[in-house]
N, CA and C atoms as an extended XYZ file, in Angstrom:
570
Properties=species:S:1:pos:R:3:atomname:S:1:resname:S:1:resid:I:1 pbc="F F F"
N       -60.998       16.935      -12.013 N   MET     1
C       -60.942       15.728      -11.482 CA  MET     1
C       -59.643       15.849      -10.863 C   MET     1
N       -58.355       16.483      -11.242 N   GLU     2
C       -57.006       16.790      -10.292 CA  GLU     2
C       -57.718       17.342       -9.269 C   GLU     2
N       -58.639       18.705       -9.086 N   LYS     3
C       -59.209       19.337       -8.233 CA  LYS     3
C       -59.392       18.780       -7.078 C   LYS     3
N       -60.408       17.551       -7.480 N   THR     4
C       -61.126       16.823       -6.547 CA  THR     4
C       -59.920       15.966       -5.845 C   THR     4
N       -58.902       15.637       -6.646 N   TYR     5
C       -57.674       15.068       -5.941 CA  TYR     5
C       -57.406       15.543       -5.190 C   TYR     5
N       -56.714       16.568       -5.439 N   TRP     6
C       -55.873       17.531       -5.001 CA  TRP     6
C       -56.825       18.017       -3.419 C   TRP     6
N       -57.855       18.493       -3.501 N   ASN     7
C       -58.968       18.957       -1.894 CA  ASN     7
C       -59.020       17.651       -1.307 C   ASN     7
N       -59.168       16.179       -1.840 N   SER     8
C       -59.295       15.280       -0.877 CA  SER     8
C       -57.776       15.161       -0.068 C   SER     8
N       -57.014       14.903       -1.242 N   PHE     9
C       -55.339       14.653       -0.224 CA  PHE     9
C       -54.978       15.638        0.480 C   PHE     9
N       -55.320       17.031        0.181 N   VAL    10
C       -54.716       17.915        1.518 CA  VAL    10
C       -55.387       17.539        2.838 C   VAL    10
N       -57.256       17.087        2.778 N   ASN    11
C       -57.784       16.476        3.870 CA  ASN    11
C       -57.577       15.548        4.107 C   ASN    11
N       -56.364       14.777        3.440 N   GLY    12
C       -55.582       13.390        4.783 CA  GLY    12
C       -56.302       11.957        3.249 C   GLY    12
N       -57.023       12.172        2.377 N   ASP    13
C       -57.296       11.081        1.870 CA  ASP    13
C       -56.030       10.227        1.177 C   ASP    13
N       -55.240        9.092        1.360 N   GLN    14
C       -54.210        8.956        0.867 CA  GLN    14
C       -54.811        8.182       -0.508 C   GLN    14
N       -56.099        7.726       -0.611 N   LYS    15
C       -56.048        7.139       -2.027 CA  LYS    15
C       -55.894        8.566       -3.028 C   LYS    15
N       -56.766       10.039       -2.714 N   ALA    16
C       -56.151       10.575       -3.510 CA  ALA    16
C       -54.862       10.713       -3.714 C   ALA    16
N       -53.978       11.107       -2.715 N   PHE    17
C       -52.690       11.180       -2.998 CA  PHE    17
C       -51.801       10.208       -3.795 C   PHE    17
N       -52.145        8.880       -3.550 N   GLU    18
C       -51.957        8.158       -4.394 CA  GLU    18
C       -51.989        8.052       -6.050 C   GLU    18
N       -53.122        8.568       -6.197 N   MET    19
C       -54.221        9.003       -7.671 CA  MET    19
C       -52.729       10.112       -8.269 C   MET    19
N       -52.673       11.233       -7.275 N   LEU    20
C       -52.038       12.297       -7.576 CA  LEU    20
C       -50.966       12.142       -8.175 C   LEU    20
N       -49.830       11.017       -7.115 N   TYR    21
C       -48.683       10.235       -7.600 CA  TYR    21
C       -48.465        9.625       -8.696 C   TYR    21
N       -49.929        8.984       -8.810 N   ASN    22
C       -49.622        8.270      -10.185 CA  ASN    22
C       -49.619        8.879      -11.590 C   ASN    22
N       -50.669        9.733      -11.322 N   ILE    23
C       -50.702       10.686      -12.409 CA  ILE    23
C       -49.488       11.446      -12.881 C   ILE    23
N       -48.931       12.008      -12.227 N   HIS    24
C       -48.267       13.143      -12.306 CA  HIS    24
C       -46.664       12.045      -12.371 C   HIS    24
N       -46.346       10.863      -11.986 N   PHE    25
C       -45.137       10.065      -11.763 CA  PHE    25
C       -44.254       10.455      -12.953 C   PHE    25
N       -45.018        9.807      -14.174 N   ASP    26
C       -44.474        9.787      -15.262 CA  ASP    26
C       -43.765       10.942      -15.939 C   ASP    26
N       -43.997       11.929      -15.493 N   ALA    27
C       -43.930       13.629      -16.498 CA  ALA    27
C       -42.618       14.190      -15.283 C   ALA    27
N       -43.257       13.963      -13.993 N   LEU    28
C       -42.027       14.381      -13.196 CA  LEU    28
C       -40.929       13.322      -13.443 C   LEU    28
N       -40.616       12.247      -13.273 N   VAL    29
C       -39.464       11.640      -13.660 CA  VAL    29
C       -38.574       11.927      -15.025 C   VAL    29
N       -39.793       12.108      -16.075 N   GLY    30
C       -39.316       12.686      -17.208 CA  GLY    30
C       -38.706       13.678      -17.116 C   GLY    30
N       -39.153       14.909      -16.552 N   TYR    31
C       -38.652       16.114      -16.401 CA  TYR    31
C       -36.945       16.008      -15.532 C   TYR    31
N       -37.104       15.483      -14.528 N   ALA    32
C       -35.947       15.319      -13.572 CA  ALA    32
C       -34.792       14.584      -14.292 C   ALA    32
N       -35.157       13.790      -15.404 N   GLY    33
C       -34.441       13.317      -16.559 CA  GLY    33
C       -33.489       14.020      -16.884 C   GLY    33
N       -34.047       15.195      -17.271 N   LYS    34
C       -33.379       16.226      -17.962 CA  LYS    34
C       -32.153       16.858      -17.081 C   LYS    34
N       -31.989       16.711      -15.647 N   PHE    35
C       -31.287       16.934      -15.189 CA  PHE    35
C       -30.162       15.957      -14.756 C   PHE    35
N       -30.229       14.767      -14.623 N   SER    36
C       -29.539       13.608      -14.110 CA  SER    36
C       -30.004       12.318      -15.070 C   SER    36
N       -29.089       11.420      -15.206 N   SER    37
C       -29.250       10.180      -16.311 CA  SER    37
C       -28.741        9.188      -15.025 C   SER    37
N       -28.843        9.563      -13.759 N   ASP    38
C       -29.262        8.943      -12.293 CA  ASP    38
C       -30.382        8.036      -12.057 C   ASP    38
N       -31.338        7.385      -13.012 N   VAL    39
C       -32.591        6.888      -12.360 CA  VAL    39
C       -32.862        6.702      -10.735 C   VAL    39
N       -31.774        6.104      -10.259 N   PRO    40
C       -32.259        6.169       -8.410 CA  PRO    40
C       -32.727        7.642       -8.073 C   PRO    40
N       -31.608        8.490       -8.082 N   PHE    41
C       -31.467        9.906       -7.854 CA  PHE    41
C       -32.715       10.233       -8.142 C   PHE    41
N       -33.225       10.415       -9.506 N   ILE    42
C       -34.374       11.148       -9.963 CA  ILE    42
C       -35.661       10.452       -9.244 C   ILE    42
N       -35.310        9.106       -9.265 N   GLU    43
C       -36.730        8.304       -8.910 CA  GLU    43
C       -36.954        8.669       -7.073 C   GLU    43
N       -35.652        8.874       -6.500 N   GLU    44
C       -35.617        9.283       -5.074 CA  GLU    44
C       -36.180       10.644       -4.951 C   GLU    44
N       -35.715       11.470       -5.843 N   ALA    45
C       -36.162       12.978       -5.828 CA  ALA    45
C       -37.740       13.144       -5.898 C   ALA    45
N       -38.153       12.719       -6.607 N   VAL    46
C       -39.580       12.280       -7.022 CA  VAL    46
C       -40.164       12.017       -5.542 C   VAL    46
N       -39.811       10.555       -5.080 N   GLN    47
C       -40.453       10.508       -4.313 CA  GLN    47
C       -40.315       10.922       -2.935 C   GLN    47
N       -38.832       11.552       -2.645 N   ASP    48
C       -38.826       13.238       -1.670 CA  ASP    48
C       -39.932       14.140       -1.812 C   ASP    48
N       -40.474       14.310       -3.354 N   LEU    49
C       -40.992       15.561       -3.218 CA  LEU    49
C       -42.296       15.206       -2.748 C   LEU    49
N       -43.034       14.066       -2.640 N   PHE    50
C       -44.410       13.698       -2.598 CA  PHE    50
C       -44.576       13.736       -1.396 C   PHE    50
N       -43.236       12.659       -0.595 N   VAL    51
C       -42.931       12.411        1.004 CA  VAL    51
C       -43.295       14.000        1.963 C   VAL    51
N       -42.404       14.895        1.220 N   LYS    52
C       -42.801       16.583        1.905 CA  LYS    52
C       -44.203       16.734        1.500 C   LYS    52
N       -44.868       16.287        0.313 N   LEU    53
C       -46.124       16.889       -0.117 CA  LEU    53
C       -47.154       16.374        1.137 C   LEU    53
N       -47.047       14.681        1.282 N   TRP    54
C       -47.696       14.426        2.487 CA  TRP    54
C       -47.600       14.917        3.804 C   TRP    54
N       -46.283       15.075        4.419 N   GLN    55
C       -46.142       15.793        5.344 CA  GLN    55
C       -46.620       16.979        5.516 C   GLN    55
N       -46.641       17.715        4.778 N   ASN    56
C       -47.115       19.216        4.478 CA  ASN    56
C       -48.699       19.315        4.033 C   ASN    56
N       -49.379       18.347        3.898 N   ARG    57
C       -50.323       18.600        3.135 CA  ARG    57
C       -51.485       19.809        3.802 C   ARG    57
N       -51.549       19.640        5.176 N   ALA    58
C       -52.318       20.452        5.789 CA  ALA    58
C       -52.209       21.739        5.580 C   ALA    58
N       -50.830       22.467        5.486 N   ASN    59
C       -50.663       23.943        4.793 CA  ASN    59
C       -50.636       24.328        3.431 C   ASN    59
N       -51.184       23.046        2.494 N   LEU    60
C       -51.209       23.417        1.419 CA  LEU    60
C       -52.325       23.985        0.689 C   LEU    60
N       -52.135       25.281        0.058 N   LYS    61
C       -53.456       25.759       -1.399 CA  LYS    61
C       -53.247       24.594       -2.425 C   LYS    61
N       -54.836       25.052       -3.100 N   ARG    62
C       -54.655       24.185       -3.993 CA  ARG    62
C       -54.046       25.208       -5.287 C   ARG    62
N       -52.650       25.067       -5.782 N   PRO    63
C       -52.143       26.232       -6.988 CA  PRO    63
C       -53.151       26.016       -8.309 C   PRO    63
N       -53.146       26.937       -8.757 N   GLU    64
C       -53.194       27.147      -10.341 CA  GLU    64
C       -53.302       26.301      -11.030 C   GLU    64
N       -51.986       25.870      -10.816 N   SER    65
C       -51.776       24.934      -12.234 CA  SER    65
C       -50.682       23.829      -11.435 C   SER    65
N       -51.451       22.487      -11.315 N   LEU    66
C       -50.788       21.237      -10.406 CA  LEU    66
C       -49.277       21.372      -11.127 C   LEU    66
N       -49.187       21.006      -12.452 N   LYS    67
C       -47.760       20.432      -13.058 CA  LYS    67
C       -46.821       21.432      -13.478 C   LYS    67
N       -47.536       23.127      -12.950 N   TYR    68
C       -46.458       23.782      -12.719 CA  TYR    68
C       -45.900       23.817      -11.173 C   TYR    68
N       -46.618       23.454       -9.931 N   TYR    69
C       -46.585       23.738       -9.013 CA  TYR    69
C       -45.413       22.407       -8.731 C   TYR    69
N       -45.820       21.214       -9.328 N   LEU    70
C       -45.158       20.151       -8.903 CA  LEU    70
C       -43.913       19.889       -9.896 C   LEU    70
N       -43.412       20.318      -10.950 N   PHE    71
C       -42.305       20.943      -11.802 CA  PHE    71
C       -41.526       21.798      -10.642 C   PHE    71
N       -42.150       23.110      -10.361 N   LYS    72
C       -41.227       23.716       -9.464 CA  LYS    72
C       -40.730       22.965       -8.533 C   LYS    72
N       -41.660       22.411       -7.418 N   ALA    73
C       -40.988       21.766       -6.370 CA  ALA    73
C       -40.267       20.944       -6.482 C   ALA    73
N       -40.215       19.955       -7.573 N   LEU    74
C       -39.164       19.101       -8.077 CA  LEU    74
C       -38.175       19.695       -8.456 C   LEU    74
N       -38.059       20.644       -8.956 N   ARG    75
C       -36.344       21.488       -9.397 CA  ARG    75
C       -36.026       21.512       -8.207 C   ARG    75
N       -36.878       22.640       -7.687 N   ASN    76
C       -36.048       22.708       -5.980 CA  ASN    76
C       -35.721       21.667       -5.166 C   ASN    76
N       -36.250       20.237       -5.553 N   THR    77
C       -35.794       19.391       -4.501 CA  THR    77
C       -34.434       18.766       -5.065 C   THR    77
N       -34.636       19.047       -6.369 N   ILE    78
C       -33.179       18.085       -7.139 CA  ILE    78
C       -32.191       19.295       -7.099 C   ILE    78
N       -32.410       20.536       -7.217 N   TYR    79
C       -31.097       21.739       -6.895 CA  TYR    79
C       -30.581       21.654       -5.125 C   TYR    79
N       -31.808       21.477       -4.229 N   ASN    80
C       -30.932       20.621       -2.858 CA  ASN    80
C       -30.338       19.834       -2.690 C   ASN    80
N       -30.886       18.668       -3.323 N   LYS    81
C       -30.149       17.598       -3.147 CA  LYS    81
C       -28.524       17.641       -3.527 C   LYS    81
N       -28.670       18.035       -4.902 N   LEU    82
C       -27.411       18.471       -5.432 CA  LEU    82
C       -26.323       19.143       -4.356 C   LEU    82
N       -27.178       20.222       -3.981 N   LYS    83
C       -26.450       21.571       -3.187 CA  LYS    83
C       -25.553       20.725       -2.042 C   LYS    83
N       -26.649       19.625       -1.534 N   SER    84
C       -26.227       18.994       -0.356 CA  SER    84
C       -25.361       18.033       -0.411 C   SER    84
N       -25.119       17.285       -1.532 N   SER    85
C       -24.402       16.486       -1.921 CA  SER    85
C       -23.045       16.865       -2.425 C   SER    85
N       -23.121       18.236       -2.857 N   ALA    86
C       -21.716       18.301       -3.403 CA  ALA    86
C       -20.390       18.675       -2.746 C   ALA    86
N       -19.602       18.254       -3.182 N   LEU    87
C       -18.366       18.602       -2.574 CA  LEU    87
C       -17.303       19.664       -2.493 C   LEU    87
N       -17.654       20.104       -3.673 N   GLU    88
C       -17.191       21.348       -3.622 CA  GLU    88
C       -17.567       22.804       -3.915 C   GLU    88
N       -17.256       23.783       -3.530 N   VAL    89
C       -17.947       24.876       -3.594 CA  VAL    89
C       -18.216       25.632       -5.133 C   VAL    89
N       -19.714       25.937       -5.254 N   TYR    90
C       -19.977       26.165       -6.648 CA  TYR    90
C       -20.298       27.841       -6.740 C   TYR    90
N       -19.602       28.475       -7.466 N   VAL    91
C       -20.026       30.262       -7.328 CA  VAL    91
C       -20.875       30.041       -8.803 C   VAL    91
N       -22.133       30.642       -8.781 N   GLY    92
C       -22.870       30.685      -10.093 CA  GLY    92
C       -24.443       30.489       -9.275 C   GLY    92
N       -25.332       30.794      -10.201 N   ASP    93
C       -26.593       30.942       -9.958 CA  ASP    93
C       -27.326       29.042      -10.201 C   ASP    93
N       -28.614       28.762       -9.132 N   GLU    94
C       -28.803       27.434       -9.441 CA  GLU    94
C       -29.076       26.806      -10.763 C   GLU    94
N       -29.365       27.875      -11.432 N   ALA    95
C       -29.541       27.161      -13.202 CA  ALA    95
C       -28.358       26.781      -13.984 C   ALA    95
N       -26.950       27.574      -13.419 N   ASP    96
C       -26.150       27.323      -14.252 CA  ASP    96
C       -25.227       25.733      -13.723 C   ASP    96
N       -26.049       25.915      -12.127 N   MET    97
C       -25.733       24.183      -11.535 CA  MET    97
C       -26.062       23.044      -12.380 C   MET    97
N       -27.444       23.215      -12.691 N   ILE    98
C       -27.954       21.800      -13.274 CA  ILE    98
C       -27.937       21.815      -14.329 C   ILE    98
N       -27.258       20.637      -15.059 N   ALA    99
C       -27.547       20.754      -16.327 CA  ALA    99
C       -28.756       20.306      -16.884 C   ALA    99
N       -29.064       20.184      -18.018 N   PHE   100
C       -30.599       19.903      -18.969 CA  PHE   100
C       -30.321       19.264      -20.223 C   PHE   100
N       -30.672       18.258      -19.923 N   ASP   101
C       -30.550       17.321      -21.674 CA  ASP   101
C       -31.755       16.967      -22.007 C   ASP   101
N       -31.829       17.453      -23.577 N   LEU   102
C       -32.898       16.938      -24.181 CA  LEU   102
C       -33.125       15.887      -25.264 C   LEU   102
N       -31.582       15.547      -24.979 N   SER   103
C       -31.434       14.423      -26.210 CA  SER   103
C       -32.642       13.072      -26.178 C   SER   103
N       -32.879       12.746      -25.190 N   ALA   104
C       -33.708       11.460      -24.740 CA  ALA   104
C       -35.583       11.768      -25.717 C   ALA   104
N       -35.789       13.021      -25.663 N   ASP   105
C       -36.930       13.394      -25.857 CA  ASP   105
C       -36.975       13.716      -27.658 C   ASP   105
N       -36.055       14.012      -27.889 N   LEU   106
C       -35.562       14.151      -29.492 CA  LEU   106
C       -35.096       13.160      -30.353 C   LEU   106
N       -34.474       12.184      -29.376 N   ALA   107
C       -33.804       10.652      -30.126 CA  ALA   107
C       -35.272        9.708      -29.857 C   ALA   107
N       -35.947        9.993      -29.559 N   ASP   108
C       -37.126        9.057      -29.472 CA  ASP   108
C       -38.607        9.783      -30.185 C   ASP   108
N       -38.157       10.893      -31.096 N   ALA   109
C       -39.351       11.235      -31.984 CA  ALA   109
C       -39.705       10.224      -32.514 C   ALA   109
N       -41.109       10.580      -32.903 N   GLU   110
C       -41.658        9.504      -33.916 CA  GLU   110
C       -42.336       10.698      -34.870 C   GLU   110
N       -42.732        9.704      -36.008 N   GLY   111
C       -44.134       10.866      -36.872 CA  GLY   111
C       -43.467       11.268      -38.075 C   GLY   111
N       -44.155       12.349      -38.777 N   PRO   112
C       -43.588       13.077      -39.681 CA  PRO   112
C       -42.628       13.813      -39.657 C   PRO   112
N       -42.318       14.186      -38.473 N   HIS   113
C       -40.897       15.132      -38.330 CA  HIS   113
C       -39.669       14.599      -37.336 C   HIS   113
N       -40.276       13.238      -38.198 N   GLU   114
C       -38.522       12.064      -37.389 CA  GLU   114
C       -37.435       12.508      -37.653 C   GLU   114
N       -37.087       12.884      -38.953 N   ASP   115
C       -36.193       13.500      -39.420 CA  ASP   115
C       -35.131       14.451      -39.136 C   ASP   115
N       -36.372       16.156      -38.856 N   TRP   116
C       -35.691       16.740      -38.489 CA  TRP   116
C       -35.925       16.711      -36.649 C   TRP   116
N       -36.483       15.954      -36.079 N   ASN   117
C       -36.279       15.911      -34.881 CA  ASN   117
C       -34.809       15.257      -34.770 C   ASN   117
N       -34.466       14.333      -35.497 N   VAL   118
C       -32.997       13.554      -35.300 CA  VAL   118
C       -31.968       14.932      -35.446 C   VAL   118
N       -31.956       15.563      -36.618 N   LEU   119
C       -31.049       16.698      -37.039 CA  LEU   119
C       -31.207       17.583      -35.907 C   LEU   119
N       -32.654       18.319      -35.286 N   SER   120
C       -32.560       19.274      -34.498 CA  SER   120
C       -31.623       18.730      -33.199 C   SER   120
N       -32.011       17.481      -32.704 N   HIS   121
C       -31.223       16.950      -31.287 CA  HIS   121
C       -29.812       17.551      -31.700 C   HIS   121
N       -29.280       17.556      -32.820 N   LYS   122
C       -28.066       17.395      -32.936 CA  LYS   122
C       -27.489       19.348      -33.098 C   LYS   122
N       -28.290       19.827      -33.057 N   PHE   123
C       -28.260       21.750      -32.907 CA  PHE   123
C       -28.726       22.010      -31.570 C   PHE   123
N       -29.271       20.995      -30.686 N   MET   124
C       -29.501       21.281      -29.550 CA  MET   124
C       -28.172       21.658      -28.759 C   MET   124
N       -27.015       20.921      -29.294 N   GLY   125
C       -25.718       20.941      -28.426 CA  GLY   125
C       -25.676       22.316      -27.926 C   GLY   125
N       -25.632       23.253      -28.889 N   ASN   126
C       -25.053       24.657      -28.387 CA  ASN   126
C       -26.038       25.284      -27.702 C   ASN   126
N       -27.306       24.772      -27.442 N   LEU   127
C       -27.842       25.421      -26.189 CA  LEU   127
C       -27.201       25.519      -25.176 C   LEU   127
N       -27.450       26.605      -24.152 N   THR   128
C       -27.421       26.821      -23.017 CA  THR   128
C       -28.299       26.001      -22.146 C   THR   128
N       -27.941       25.409      -20.709 N   ASP   129
C       -29.287       24.440      -19.977 CA  ASP   129
C       -30.107       25.134      -20.061 C   ASP   129
N       -30.187       25.832      -19.638 N   ARG   130
C       -31.499       27.437      -19.651 CA  ARG   130
C       -32.213       27.166      -20.611 C   ARG   130
N       -31.850       27.504      -21.820 N   GLN   131
C       -32.729       27.324      -22.965 CA  GLN   131
C       -33.057       25.765      -23.679 C   GLN   131
N       -32.147       24.951      -23.573 N   LYS   132
C       -32.653       24.029      -23.360 CA  LYS   132
C       -34.291       23.488      -22.586 C   LYS   132
N       -33.881       23.839      -21.054 N   GLU   133
C       -34.661       23.929      -20.161 CA  GLU   133
C       -36.294       24.340      -20.844 C   GLU   133
N       -36.159       25.626      -21.043 N   ALA   134
C       -36.985       26.559      -21.719 CA  ALA   134
C       -37.683       26.133      -22.862 C   ALA   134
N       -37.105       25.355      -23.462 N   VAL   135
C       -37.850       24.613      -24.968 CA  VAL   135
C       -38.161       23.526      -24.877 C   VAL   135
N       -38.183       22.744      -23.492 N   TYR   136
C       -38.445       21.533      -22.880 CA  TYR   136
C       -40.010       21.908      -22.541 C   TYR   136
N       -39.886       22.693      -21.738 N   LEU   137
C       -40.990       23.236      -20.432 CA  LEU   137
C       -42.130       23.831      -21.700 C   LEU   137
N       -41.420       24.650      -22.504 N   PHE   138
C       -42.893       25.666      -23.497 CA  PHE   138
C       -43.333       24.430      -24.506 C   PHE   138
N       -42.226       23.696      -25.382 N   TYR   139
C       -42.609       22.530      -26.690 CA  TYR   139
C       -43.216       21.396      -26.040 C   TYR   139
N       -42.721       20.628      -25.014 N   VAL   140
C       -42.923       19.547      -24.756 CA  VAL   140
C       -43.862       18.944      -24.044 C   VAL   140
N       -43.794       20.216      -22.502 N   GLU   141
C       -44.484       20.170      -21.239 CA  GLU   141
C       -45.701       21.216      -21.679 C   GLU   141
N       -45.770       22.167      -22.491 N   GLU   142
C       -47.057       22.830      -23.240 CA  GLU   142
C       -47.294       23.896      -21.753 C   GLU   142
N       -45.740       24.275      -21.068 N   MET   143
C       -46.453       25.949      -19.815 CA  MET   143
C       -46.591       26.900      -20.793 C   MET   143
N       -46.883       27.501      -19.940 N   SER   144
C       -47.246       29.322      -20.501 CA  SER   144
C       -45.560       29.900      -20.121 C   SER   144
N       -45.142       30.801      -20.989 N   TYR   145
C       -44.389       32.056      -20.862 CA  TYR   145
C       -44.029       32.340      -19.609 C   TYR   145
N       -45.193       32.586      -18.336 N   LYS   146
C       -45.515       33.087      -17.404 CA  LYS   146
C       -45.147       31.587      -16.672 C   LYS   146
N       -45.311       30.506      -16.573 N   GLU   147
C       -44.971       29.394      -15.609 CA  GLU   147
C       -43.499       29.378      -15.649 C   GLU   147
N       -43.270       29.400      -17.116 N   ILE   148
C       -41.469       29.049      -17.284 CA  ILE   148
C       -40.961       30.421      -16.553 C   ILE   148
N       -41.318       31.298      -16.577 N   ALA   149
C       -40.418       32.317      -16.046 CA  ALA   149
C       -40.474       32.052      -14.381 C   ALA   149
N       -41.727       31.415      -14.132 N   ASP   150
C       -41.673       31.875      -12.681 CA  ASP   150
C       -40.819       30.660      -12.255 C   ASP   150
N       -40.715       29.428      -12.837 N   LEU   151
C       -39.828       28.057      -12.778 CA  LEU   151
C       -38.674       28.403      -12.811 C   LEU   151
N       -38.373       29.061      -13.648 N   LEU   152
C       -36.829       29.365      -13.558 CA  LEU   152
C       -36.073       30.521      -13.274 C   LEU   152
N       -37.577       31.260      -12.448 N   GLN   153
C       -36.958       32.793      -11.902 CA  GLN   153
C       -36.506       33.483      -12.844 C   GLN   153
N       -36.788       34.158      -13.434 N   ILE   154
C       -36.511       34.805      -14.689 CA  ILE   154
C       -38.105       35.816      -14.700 C   ILE   154
N       -38.008       36.826      -15.419 N   LYS   155
C       -38.925       37.569      -15.863 CA  LYS   155
C       -39.680       37.011      -17.122 C   LYS   155
N       -40.981       37.351      -17.241 N   VAL   156
C       -41.501       36.839      -18.743 CA  VAL   156
C       -40.938       37.565      -20.113 C   VAL   156
N       -40.506       38.743      -20.415 N   GLY   157
C       -39.823       38.763      -20.900 CA  GLY   157
C       -38.767       38.309      -21.337 C   GLY   157
N       -38.310       37.860      -20.043 N   GLY   158
C       -36.873       36.664      -20.462 CA  GLY   158
C       -36.996       35.121      -20.410 C   GLY   158
N       -38.360       35.195      -20.690 N   THR   159
C       -38.790       33.927      -21.196 CA  THR   159
C       -38.752       33.941      -22.948 C   THR   159
N       -39.672       34.639      -23.396 N   TYR   160
C       -39.750       35.089      -24.639 CA  TYR   160
C       -38.118       35.156      -25.190 C   TYR   160
N       -37.177       35.994      -24.616 N   LYS   161
C       -35.755       36.013      -24.959 CA  LYS   161
C       -35.340       34.707      -24.878 C   LYS   161
N       -35.579       33.835      -23.872 N   LEU   162
C       -34.729       32.566      -23.984 CA  LEU   162
C       -34.976       31.492      -25.128 C   LEU   162
N       -36.256       31.563      -25.366 N   ILE   163
C       -36.960       30.616      -26.153 CA  ILE   163
C       -36.985       31.427      -27.658 C   ILE   163
N       -36.741       32.355      -27.655 N   TYR   164
C       -36.508       33.071      -29.213 CA  TYR   164
C       -35.142       32.706      -29.657 C   TYR   164
N       -34.139       32.815      -28.332 N   ARG   165
C       -33.109       33.023      -28.888 CA  ARG   165
C       -32.267       31.325      -29.264 C   ARG   165
N       -32.733       30.256      -28.284 N   ALA   166
C       -32.954       29.398      -28.446 CA  ALA   166
C       -33.042       28.720      -29.955 C   ALA   166
N       -34.402       29.324      -30.475 N   MET   167
C       -34.760       28.704      -31.711 CA  MET   167
C       -34.533       29.448      -32.755 C   MET   167
N       -33.743       30.599      -32.638 N   ALA   168
C       -33.068       31.058      -33.603 CA  ALA   168
C       -31.655       30.765      -33.553 C   ALA   168
N       -31.396       30.260      -32.884 N   GLY   169
C       -29.732       29.174      -32.586 CA  GLY   169
C       -29.755       28.185      -33.724 C   GLY   169
N       -31.089       27.308      -33.615 N   ILE   170
C       -31.733       26.297      -34.285 CA  ILE   170
C       -31.759       26.654      -35.454 C   ILE   170
N       -32.284       27.285      -36.238 N   ARG   171
C       -32.725       27.895      -37.647 CA  ARG   171
C       -31.283       28.148      -38.128 C   ARG   171
N       -30.566       28.750      -37.195 N   GLU   172
C       -29.167       29.319      -37.985 CA  GLU   172
C       -28.413       28.077      -38.097 C   GLU   172
N       -28.591       27.158      -37.154 N   GLN   173
C       -27.316       25.869      -37.284 CA  GLN   173
C       -28.178       25.334      -38.550 C   GLN   173
N       -29.439       25.252      -38.618 N   ALA   174
C       -30.348       24.271      -39.891 CA  ALA   174
C       -29.952       24.979      -41.109 C   ALA   174
N       -29.717       26.059      -41.105 N   ARG   175
C       -29.288       26.929      -42.617 CA  ARG   175
C       -28.169       26.746      -42.791 C   ARG   175
N       -27.094       26.764      -41.916 N   ASP   176
C       -26.161       26.147      -42.271 CA  ASP   176
C       -25.422       24.776      -42.625 C   ASP   176
N       -26.295       24.226      -42.248 N   PHE   177
C       -26.292       22.735      -42.284 CA  PHE   177
C       -26.745       22.355      -43.804 C   PHE   177
N       -27.996       23.005      -44.057 N   GLU   178
C       -28.414       22.932      -45.253 CA  GLU   178
C       -27.573       23.570      -46.445 C   GLU   178
N       -26.748       24.293      -45.592 N   SER   179
C       -26.188       24.943      -47.411 CA  SER   179
C       -24.862       24.016      -47.756 C   SER   179
N       -24.491       23.420      -46.204 N   GLN   180
C       -22.795       22.538      -46.083 CA  GLN   180
C       -23.513       21.391      -47.374 C   GLN   180
N       -24.538       20.661      -46.940 N   ALA   181
C       -25.012       19.546      -47.160 CA  ALA   181
C       -25.319       19.744      -48.800 C   ALA   181
N       -25.649       20.748      -49.108 N   GLY   182
C       -25.920       21.356      -50.943 CA  GLY   182
C       -27.189       21.174      -50.848 C   GLY   182
N       -27.881       19.913      -51.707 N   ASN   183
C       -29.324       19.549      -52.251 CA  ASN   183
C       -29.711       18.836      -50.807 C   ASN   183
N       -29.393       18.576      -49.632 N   VAL   184
C       -30.488       18.065      -48.659 CA  VAL   184
C       -31.297       19.247      -48.406 C   VAL   184
N       -32.214       19.540      -48.255 N   HIS   185
C       -33.167       20.158      -47.843 CA  HIS   185
C       -34.106       19.757      -46.199 C   HIS   185
N       -34.075       20.548      -45.185 N   LEU   186
C       -34.732       20.085      -44.209 CA  LEU   186
C       -36.345       20.370      -44.248 C   LEU   186
N       -37.280       19.734      -44.925 N   VAL   187
C       -38.353       19.685      -44.852 CA  VAL   187
C       -39.107       19.125      -44.468 C   VAL   187
N       -39.836       18.742      -43.486 N   PRO   188
C       -40.401       17.673      -42.390 CA  PRO   188
C       -41.406       17.084      -43.911 C   PRO   188
N       -41.922       15.515      -43.542 N   LYS   189
C       -42.170       14.660      -44.305 CA  LYS   189
C       -43.846       14.989      -44.001 C   LYS   189
N       -44.563       14.682      -45.012 N   GLY   190
C       -45.982       14.719      -44.758 CA  GLY   190
C       -46.621       16.087      -45.921 C   GLY   190
């Protein structure tokens, strides 16, 4: 269905463009919300992305994964907006410039693993922004290691390491918490 919308959009169909916007808006706002809590900034970034897509539609090819394509384009849009509005010189790569926050996803968690999700939120604070983003893209957005590697501009092997180290850090903190808590055990309900 998305393929049909995309092809129609590229050929100038405004209704198909609106459908793509409506289908992906919430996920894109959610992803952008990991970089900033400024809702107007987030919505403007998503709108800027779609304006640019509309303006360049004649030159666009059908991406293998539309979700990945939109996330990558949005990430670049956010980076460029932050870079252009920065008042100070920043030394470092773009991944270090953009902070990534998983707290809303974990705080809103429901279901049989709710207790674990609340605790894991506490453990996420020690992860780097890049680790948080990789974990989010892998576990929440269900992107492949390759898509994450491309999005974060690292090698696929680097993505494996990033997610592995993030999860190892969370497990280590969970063990420390469990040993300090005595008889409290981190076993999901259910």
